[in-house]
DRENZA-740454 format. One record per residue (C-alpha): residue in one letter; chain; x, y, z. Coordinates in steps of 0.2 Angstrom, whole numbers. Layout:
% DRENZA-740454
<node residuo="a" cadena="A" xx="X" yy="Y" zz="Z"/>
...
END
This chain:
% DRENZA-740454
<node residuo="x" cadena="A" xx="64" yy="79" zz="115"/>
<node residuo="x" cadena="A" xx="54" yy="82" zz="100"/>
<node residuo="x" cadena="A" xx="70" yy="86" zz="90"/>
<node residuo="x" cadena="A" xx="77" yy="70" zz="96"/>
<node residuo="x" cadena="A" xx="62" yy="60" zz="90"/>
<node residuo="x" cadena="A" xx="61" yy="68" zz="73"/>
<node residuo="x" cadena="A" xx="80" yy="65" zz="71"/>
<node residuo="x" cadena="A" xx="77" yy="46" zz="76"/>
<node residuo="x" cadena="A" xx="63" yy="45" zz="64"/>
<node residuo="x" cadena="A" xx="72" yy="53" zz="50"/>
<node residuo="x" cadena="A" xx="87" yy="42" zz="53"/>
<node residuo="x" cadena="A" xx="76" yy="27" zz="54"/>
<node residuo="x" cadena="A" xx="68" yy="31" zz="37"/>
<node residuo="x" cadena="A" xx="86" yy="34" zz="29"/>
<node residuo="x" cadena="A" xx="92" yy="17" zz="36"/>
<node residuo="x" cadena="A" xx="76" yy="8" zz="30"/>
<node residuo="x" cadena="A" xx="78" yy="16" zz="13"/>
<node residuo="x" cadena="A" xx="96" yy="10" zz="12"/>
<node residuo="x" cadena="A" xx="91" yy="-7" zz="17"/>
<node residuo="x" cadena="A" xx="78" yy="-8" zz="4"/>
<node residuo="x" cadena="A" xx="90" yy="-4" zz="-10"/>
<node residuo="x" cadena="A" xx="90" yy="-17" zz="-23"/>
<node residuo="x" cadena="A" xx="105" yy="-26" zz="-31"/>
<node residuo="x" cadena="A" xx="105" yy="-21" zz="-49"/>
<node residuo="x" cadena="A" xx="110" yy="-34" zz="-62"/>
<node residuo="x" cadena="A" xx="115" yy="-32" zz="-80"/>
<node residuo="x" cadena="A" xx="118" yy="-44" zz="-94"/>
<node residuo="x" cadena="A" xx="130" yy="-44" zz="-109"/>
<node residuo="x" cadena="A" xx="130" yy="-55" zz="-125"/>
<node residuo="x" cadena="A" xx="149" yy="-57" zz="-126"/>
<node residuo="x" cadena="A" xx="149" yy="-66" zz="-143"/>
<node residuo="x" cadena="A" xx="139" yy="-52" zz="-151"/>
<node residuo="x" cadena="A" xx="151" yy="-39" zz="-143"/>
<node residuo="x" cadena="A" xx="166" yy="-49" zz="-150"/>
<node residuo="x" cadena="A" xx="158" yy="-50" zz="-168"/>
<node residuo="x" cadena="A" xx="154" yy="-32" zz="-168"/>
<node residuo="x" cadena="A" xx="171" yy="-26" zz="-161"/>
<node residuo="x" cadena="A" xx="182" yy="-38" zz="-171"/>
<node residuo="x" cadena="A" xx="171" yy="-38" zz="-186"/>
<node residuo="x" cadena="A" xx="186" yy="-33" zz="-197"/>
<node residuo="x" cadena="A" xx="199" yy="-44" zz="-189"/>
<node residuo="x" cadena="A" xx="207" yy="-58" zz="-199"/>
<node residuo="x" cadena="A" xx="202" yy="-72" zz="-187"/>
<node residuo="x" cadena="A" xx="184" yy="-67" zz="-188"/>
<node residuo="x" cadena="A" xx="184" yy="-65" zz="-207"/>
<node residuo="x" cadena="A" xx="191" yy="-83" zz="-207"/>
<node residuo="x" cadena="A" xx="177" yy="-89" zz="-195"/>
<node residuo="x" cadena="A" xx="164" yy="-81" zz="-206"/>
<node residuo="x" cadena="A" xx="171" yy="-88" zz="-222"/>
<node residuo="x" cadena="A" xx="172" yy="-106" zz="-215"/>
<node residuo="x" cadena="A" xx="154" yy="-104" zz="-209"/>
<node residuo="x" cadena="A" xx="149" yy="-99" zz="-226"/>
<node residuo="x" cadena="A" xx="158" yy="-113" zz="-235"/>
<node residuo="x" cadena="A" xx="150" yy="-125" zz="-222"/>
<node residuo="x" cadena="A" xx="133" yy="-118" zz="-227"/>
<node residuo="x" cadena="A" xx="136" yy="-119" zz="-245"/>
<node residuo="x" cadena="A" xx="140" yy="-137" zz="-243"/>
<node residuo="x" cadena="A" xx="125" yy="-141" zz="-233"/>
<node residuo="x" cadena="A" xx="114" yy="-132" zz="-246"/>
<node residuo="x" cadena="A" xx="123" yy="-142" zz="-260"/>
<node residuo="x" cadena="A" xx="120" yy="-159" zz="-251"/>
<node residuo="x" cadena="A" xx="102" yy="-154" zz="-247"/>
<node residuo="x" cadena="A" xx="98" yy="-151" zz="-266"/>
<node residuo="x" cadena="A" xx="106" yy="-167" zz="-270"/>
<node residuo="x" cadena="A" xx="96" yy="-177" zz="-258"/>
<node residuo="x" cadena="A" xx="80" yy="-168" zz="-265"/>
<node residuo="x" cadena="A" xx="85" yy="-172" zz="-283"/>
<node residuo="x" cadena="A" xx="87" yy="-190" zz="-278"/>
<node residuo="x" cadena="A" xx="69" yy="-190" zz="-270"/>
<node residuo="x" cadena="A" xx="62" yy="-182" zz="-285"/>
<node residuo="x" cadena="A" xx="70" yy="-195" zz="-297"/>
<node residuo="x" cadena="A" xx="64" yy="-208" zz="-285"/>
<node residuo="x" cadena="A" xx="46" yy="-202" zz="-286"/>
<node residuo="x" cadena="A" xx="48" yy="-202" zz="-305"/>
<node residuo="x" cadena="A" xx="54" yy="-220" zz="-305"/>
<node residuo="x" cadena="A" xx="40" yy="-225" zz="-293"/>
<node residuo="x" cadena="A" xx="27" yy="-217" zz="-305"/>
<node residuo="x" cadena="A" xx="35" yy="-226" zz="-320"/>
<node residuo="x" cadena="A" xx="33" yy="-243" zz="-310"/>
<node residuo="x" cadena="A" xx="52" yy="-245" zz="-309"/>
<node residuo="x" cadena="A" xx="53" yy="-252" zz="-291"/>
<node residuo="x" cadena="A" xx="71" yy="-258" zz="-291"/>
<node residuo="x" cadena="A" xx="77" yy="-240" zz="-297"/>
<node residuo="x" cadena="A" xx="65" yy="-232" zz="-284"/>
<node residuo="x" cadena="A" xx="73" yy="-243" zz="-270"/>
<node residuo="x" cadena="A" xx="90" yy="-239" zz="-276"/>
<node residuo="x" cadena="A" xx="87" yy="-221" zz="-276"/>
<node residuo="x" cadena="A" xx="78" yy="-221" zz="-259"/>
<node residuo="x" cadena="A" xx="93" yy="-230" zz="-251"/>
<node residuo="x" cadena="A" xx="106" yy="-218" zz="-259"/>
<node residuo="x" cadena="A" xx="95" yy="-203" zz="-253"/>
<node residuo="x" cadena="A" xx="95" yy="-211" zz="-235"/>
<node residuo="x" cadena="A" xx="113" yy="-213" zz="-235"/>
<node residuo="x" cadena="A" xx="116" yy="-195" zz="-240"/>
<node residuo="x" cadena="A" xx="104" yy="-189" zz="-228"/>
<node residuo="x" cadena="A" xx="113" yy="-198" zz="-214"/>
<node residuo="x" cadena="A" xx="129" yy="-191" zz="-220"/>
<node residuo="x" cadena="A" xx="122" yy="-174" zz="-220"/>
<node residuo="x" cadena="A" xx="116" yy="-176" zz="-202"/>
<node residuo="x" cadena="A" xx="133" yy="-181" zz="-196"/>
<node residuo="x" cadena="A" xx="142" yy="-168" zz="-207"/>
<node residuo="x" cadena="A" xx="130" yy="-155" zz="-199"/>
<node residuo="x" cadena="A" xx="133" yy="-161" zz="-181"/>
<node residuo="x" cadena="A" xx="152" yy="-161" zz="-184"/>
<node residuo="x" cadena="A" xx="154" yy="-144" zz="-193"/>
<node residuo="x" cadena="A" xx="142" yy="-136" zz="-181"/>
<node residuo="x" cadena="A" xx="153" yy="-142" zz="-166"/>
<node residuo="x" cadena="A" xx="169" yy="-136" zz="-175"/>
<node residuo="x" cadena="A" xx="162" yy="-119" zz="-179"/>
<node residuo="x" cadena="A" xx="155" yy="-117" zz="-161"/>
<node residuo="x" cadena="A" xx="173" yy="-122" zz="-154"/>
<node residuo="x" cadena="A" xx="181" yy="-110" zz="-166"/>
<node residuo="x" cadena="A" xx="169" yy="-95" zz="-161"/>
<node residuo="x" cadena="A" xx="172" yy="-99" zz="-142"/>
<node residuo="x" cadena="A" xx="191" yy="-98" zz="-145"/>
<node residuo="x" cadena="A" xx="189" yy="-82" zz="-153"/>
<node residuo="x" cadena="A" xx="179" yy="-74" zz="-139"/>
<node residuo="x" cadena="A" xx="191" yy="-81" zz="-126"/>
<node residuo="x" cadena="A" xx="207" yy="-71" zz="-132"/>
<node residuo="x" cadena="A" xx="216" yy="-63" zz="-117"/>
<node residuo="x" cadena="A" xx="218" yy="-46" zz="-124"/>
<node residuo="x" cadena="A" xx="200" yy="-45" zz="-130"/>
<node residuo="x" cadena="A" xx="193" yy="-51" zz="-113"/>
<node residuo="x" cadena="A" xx="204" yy="-39" zz="-103"/>
<node residuo="x" cadena="A" xx="198" yy="-24" zz="-113"/>
<node residuo="x" cadena="A" xx="180" yy="-30" zz="-112"/>
<node residuo="x" cadena="A" xx="180" yy="-33" zz="-94"/>
<node residuo="x" cadena="A" xx="188" yy="-16" zz="-90"/>
<node residuo="x" cadena="A" xx="174" yy="-8" zz="-100"/>
<node residuo="x" cadena="A" xx="161" yy="-19" zz="-92"/>
<node residuo="x" cadena="A" xx="167" yy="-13" zz="-75"/>
<node residuo="x" cadena="A" xx="167" yy="5" zz="-80"/>
<node residuo="x" cadena="A" xx="149" yy="4" zz="-86"/>
<node residuo="x" cadena="A" xx="143" yy="-6" zz="-71"/>
<node residuo="x" cadena="A" xx="151" yy="6" zz="-59"/>
<node residuo="x" cadena="A" xx="144" yy="21" zz="-68"/>
<node residuo="x" cadena="A" xx="127" yy="14" zz="-69"/>
<node residuo="x" cadena="A" xx="126" yy="6" zz="-53"/>
<node residuo="x" cadena="A" xx="126" yy="-12" zz="-57"/>
<node residuo="x" cadena="A" xx="132" yy="-24" zz="-44"/>
<node residuo="x" cadena="A" xx="133" yy="-39" zz="-55"/>
<node residuo="x" cadena="A" xx="135" yy="-42" zz="-75"/>
<node residuo="x" cadena="A" xx="131" yy="-59" zz="-82"/>
<node residuo="x" cadena="A" xx="136" yy="-67" zz="-99"/>
<node residuo="x" cadena="A" xx="119" yy="-69" zz="-107"/>
<node residuo="x" cadena="A" xx="124" yy="-84" zz="-118"/>
<node residuo="x" cadena="A" xx="134" yy="-94" zz="-106"/>
<node residuo="x" cadena="A" xx="124" yy="-92" zz="-90"/>
<node residuo="x" cadena="A" xx="111" yy="-106" zz="-90"/>
<node residuo="x" cadena="A" xx="103" yy="-99" zz="-73"/>
<node residuo="x" cadena="A" xx="96" yy="-84" zz="-82"/>
<node residuo="x" cadena="A" xx="78" yy="-88" zz="-85"/>
<node residuo="x" cadena="A" xx="71" yy="-71" zz="-90"/>
<node residuo="x" cadena="A" xx="78" yy="-53" zz="-90"/>
<node residuo="x" cadena="A" xx="72" yy="-37" zz="-95"/>
<node residuo="x" cadena="A" xx="80" yy="-29" zz="-111"/>
<node residuo="x" cadena="A" xx="83" yy="-13" zz="-100"/>
<node residuo="x" cadena="A" xx="97" yy="-23" zz="-91"/>
<node residuo="x" cadena="A" xx="105" yy="-28" zz="-107"/>
<node residuo="x" cadena="A" xx="121" yy="-17" zz="-109"/>
<node residuo="x" cadena="A" xx="128" yy="-26" zz="-124"/>
<node residuo="x" cadena="A" xx="125" yy="-12" zz="-137"/>
<node residuo="x" cadena="A" xx="132" yy="1" zz="-124"/>
<node residuo="x" cadena="A" xx="147" yy="-10" zz="-122"/>
<node residuo="x" cadena="A" xx="150" yy="-11" zz="-141"/>
<node residuo="x" cadena="A" xx="148" yy="8" zz="-143"/>
<node residuo="x" cadena="A" xx="160" yy="11" zz="-129"/>
<node residuo="x" cadena="A" xx="173" yy="-1" zz="-136"/>
<node residuo="x" cadena="A" xx="172" yy="5" zz="-154"/>
<node residuo="x" cadena="A" xx="173" yy="23" zz="-148"/>
<node residuo="x" cadena="A" xx="189" yy="20" zz="-138"/>
<node residuo="x" cadena="A" xx="196" yy="10" zz="-152"/>
<node residuo="x" cadena="A" xx="194" yy="24" zz="-164"/>
<node residuo="x" cadena="A" xx="203" yy="37" zz="-152"/>
END
């Protein structure tokens, strides 16, 4: 009878421990994985070049607007109100154009980056490696960090992005 009671107690504790096992989640930044894994690809180089060209143009327009404002200040100091007003209007028009340019180019670059990260071969390889990592480390679910608006907080210990990158690069060099 004592053996049966001990056995029931041990089994009960075992079931309770199994019932209390927590579901483990992990997060991955797929855009970071893509950039790291395909850094040398032609498509990524073209994206980075385009992004650099846009930034150079934004910087140029910003300097131009600042120069107009400086010239406007000089005109105001000299008492030339008509020139100051003309420069103020020109600076305003260029500022508005810069805002629109920035909005449009940012949207285009974001769209291009999203298309890069959605290529079928890349995703298949990444998903296979995510599965391997998740299964070997006991994760029940892996979430895309940048595209899941439901993640309010996560511990850096569940971010497997760097491990995924290392695994993909090591498999790619074989």
